[in-house]
N, C-alpha and C positions, 0 to 999 in steps of 0.2 A: 221463520219466526219475528218478526218485527217487535225486540220488548216494547213491552205494553209503553212505560214509563217515555219509552222516547216517541211518543205521539205525541204528546204535547207539544205544544209553540216551542219553538228552543233557538235562539241567538248565538252566530258567532261573528267573535270580532278579531279582525286579522290588522293589528297594529301595533304599536308599541309598548315597550317596556322600558321604564325610566327607576332609578334612584335618586331619587331629590334632597336638595336639601335647600330647606327655603328661610331666607335672613329678613328678619321683620324689622323696620326701618322707620325712623319721623318720615322722611321724606326719600324719595327717589332721587340717588345720584346724577348732578348735570356733570358734563364732560368734564375730565381731571378733578373730580371733587371724591374723595376719601367721607365714605359716611360708617359711623360704625353701629353694628346689628344691637339691636337689645335683644334677641333672640334667636336661638335656634332650630329648624324644628329637619327633623330627616322622614321621610315617607315615604312610600308608591307613587308613581310617575307615571308619566309618558301616558301619548292620547289615547291610547289602546288600550292600558291599562284601565284608566279612566274610567272612559267608558263603557267596560266589562263591568268595572264595580256598579255601574250607576245601574246599567239593566239589568244584576242581580237583586242588587237590592230595589229592584222593580218586581221580585217575586219569579223572573224568567229568567229561566239554566241557563245560562254563558259561560260560550267555549271560546277561550283567545290562543288564536294563533301568533305565534311571534315567535323571538331571539334572545335568548343573553347570553351573555360572558360565562366564565365558569371562573370564576370572581366571588369572592365574598358577598358581594352587593346581590349574587342569580340568588344564594340562596333565603337572602333578607325578602326582596319581592317577588319568590315564587311561593314563602311563607304567607303576605300579606296578602296576594292575593287568593288563596284560598282559605283565610280565613275574612275575608268578604264574598264566601260564597260562587268562586271562576274556577270554573275547569283550567287547567296549567297541563293536564296528557300531549295538548298540542305545542309545546313551549317546548324549543329546540336550546340547548348551550351548545357553544362555538368554544372550541378551545384559543385558551391563545388571547381574546380578548377581553374587553371589560364591558360591563350592562351599561346601557344608554343611563345619561345619567344630566342632571337640568341642576342649574341653579337657580331659582327662584328666590327677586328683591320683592320685599310685599313693604309697599307704607301704610301710616294710620289710619288713609281715608281708605285702601281696600284696590289701590292699584297695584301691579307689580309689573315690570318685566322679565323675561324667562329668556336665557340659551343654554342651547342643547347640544350637550356631544350624544348625534343617537344610535352609538351600538352598532352592533355587527347585522342590523337588518338588512342590509346589501347582501350576506346570506339567505334569506329569504326568496325559493324559487318558485314560481307554475308548478313541477313536479309536489310541492307544498299544499301547496293554492288545489291543485284537482285531487289531493286525496282528502281534503277535508271538504270539498265541494260534489267534484262529479262523482268520485270515485264510493262515494256512502248513498247505505238504502233511502236512510231518511235522510234527505236536504233540512236545515234551519229555515225557518219560519224569515229568520231577517238575515241580513250580512251589513257585518259594518267596516266601514275601514278612513282612515285620516289621513289628510298628505305629508306625516310626518315618515311616509315610505317613499323611497323611489317608487318615480312613472310608468317604467313596467309592472310594477306588482299591485299597482291601483287599474292599470289596464285587466291584468288578468283575474283580477277578484271580478272586475264586474264582469268580464264575460261569461267566469264559471260561472256564478249565482246565477243568469240569467239562463245558463245552462240547467242548473239543476230547480230552476221556479222559484231561488228567494230573491225575495225583494231586496234590492239594493240600495241601504244610506250611506249616500257619499256624504263626506265631512272634510272639504278639501281647505284644510287647514292645516301648514299653510298651503298656498295654490302653487298648484303644479302643471308646466305642458300638461294634460294627459292625455290623447287619444278622446278626440274627440264622442267616440263611439262610448265612450263611459260615463260622459259626461249625458248622455241622451240614454241612457243605464239608472242616472241616479235616483228617486225614487222614494225621498228628495235627496238633494243636493242643497247641505247644511254649508253655511259661510254666513260671516258678521258681515261687517258695512265694508270695511276693509278688505273684505279678501274678492266681494261682491265688486269691488272697484278696477281690481287688478283683473280680476277675470272677463271685464268687459273688455279693458284693455289688451289682454290674451288673445279677445275672439275677434280683435280689429275695429271695436268701439272709441267713443269720448273716454277716457276713466275719468271724468269728473267726480272728487267725492261726493260721498253719502252725506248731506245736512242731517238725516233726516227721515223721518217717515215717507214723505212726499216724495225727495227725491229715490227712496229704495219701489217703489211700488211699482215705478216703471222698469226699473233695470231687475225686477221679479218677473214682469212680464217677456220682457225683452229674454233674457234668460233663456223662457217659458217658450216663445216662439223660436226661438232655437235650437229649440232639439227636445231643453232637459223637463222630463215627466212631470217635477217637479221640485220649488223649489222653496225656503225657508232664512231668510235673511235675519240674524239676528244683532238687532239694535241697543244692546242694553238696559237703560233703564225704559227702553222706550217700545220694547217687547219685540217684538216678529213682525216682520210680514211673511205670508207664503201666499202662493200662487203655484196654479195647477190649467190643463185646459180650461174651466169653469169659469177662472179671476182670478185676482190678488185681493186680497185683503191680510188687513193689522191687528194684530191679538196682543193685546194690553199688556205690559207684567206686571205680576204679582208686588203689590209692598210687601221691599226690606229691609229693614236696618242694615248695611253694606260691613264687614269688617275683614273680607277677603273674597278676590274675586277670583281667584289662584284656581282655576277649575271648573266654573261656573257653564261654562261653554260646552263642554265634557259632558259635564252633570245633564244639561238638557239636552244633550244630540241621545249620550244613553239613555234617558228614561225617555226621550220622543222614537227611539227604535224599538225600547221594551213596549209601547202602548200597540205600536205596529204591529208587532208578534201578539200580540193579547185582541188581534181584530180589531182593537180603534182606529176610527177613520184621522189622517191626518190632520186636522182640526183640532180632534180629543187629544189626540198624540203630544200634538203643540200645547197643548194649555196645561197638561200632563208636564212636559217640556219645564214650562213656563212657573208652575209651581214648585216644578223639586227646583230650579234653580234659587229660585225663593229663600229656603232654605237652604239655600245653601251656600250663601252670600252670605249671609252669619252667626257661620262659621270658620271657624282657621283654621287652611290647610285643601289639599283636594280632595283627592279617594274616600279620606278618611271625615271628612264636613258632606257624604251625600247622603240624605234624606231613608228612608223605608218608604215603600208603597203605602203603609197605613196614613204613615208622617205625609206624606204629600193629600192622600185622598181626606185629610182631617181639610190642607189649608182648600183646598178645592170644593168641598161640603159647607166654607164657612166663607166663601167667596158666594157660592149659591146662595146660602142664607140671609146675605148682603143683600143682594139686588131687588 
């Protein structure tokens, strides 16, 4: 008999887990320049961990499949994930390896640069993926993965998610040369404007930079025409463009006072995935993701800055009342 608690929609995130070091500076350094940090913060990071936290904050049970090392950071990130309500039962430890790390430099205007040491993500194998998708009685409603893992892991996850009947959300950040079938299984594929341009180049098209909404709309349509089930291109303060077989449209961003953009894309993607798990349409889930990101960028940090479902609901209610 299936445990009734497992009947509720839940999400599986296959992803990276990092112990972040954030440095707050007056401006981002130029090549050869030394900049003195005004403040330093340690915290949970990695796109996988961040997106799992965003999902859990929306009230969707979330399991994270990933790997850490056997260092002190492993215990720190596990504890942080548990504190955010994310299940770490599927997080493995690799002896003799260090947990993934990232150095994040954030300037006063909220822009950032990030350098990642990925850790033992090369130890995620097909057996781990299958055990969490094909070999379980109740599959997740949504499976989420990002480009911080090796391309074969993305391919295995896409195939296993489809066979398990789970919706596959692919955040191809950074862009990797994945199997074309992996792209075609994405529903949605989530990329920012720079990643969309890179992806078009990989597909043999003209990798012209996206300068705004009008450039993004035909790129989104082209990706759908290439076989992707649905596409979301994030455009920062310009919101997003989303496309599927029914067409393409623009969704505006919510007003926000930007303090720190670190993890904003992960907040958006995880919140969108949670909306899909709850049964929302892609457009509805996208609006929820935009609302969540508008809150997150007004706070310092990544996962610790992500809002709860009730806070996002408040943003959505205020928007509806202002129409």
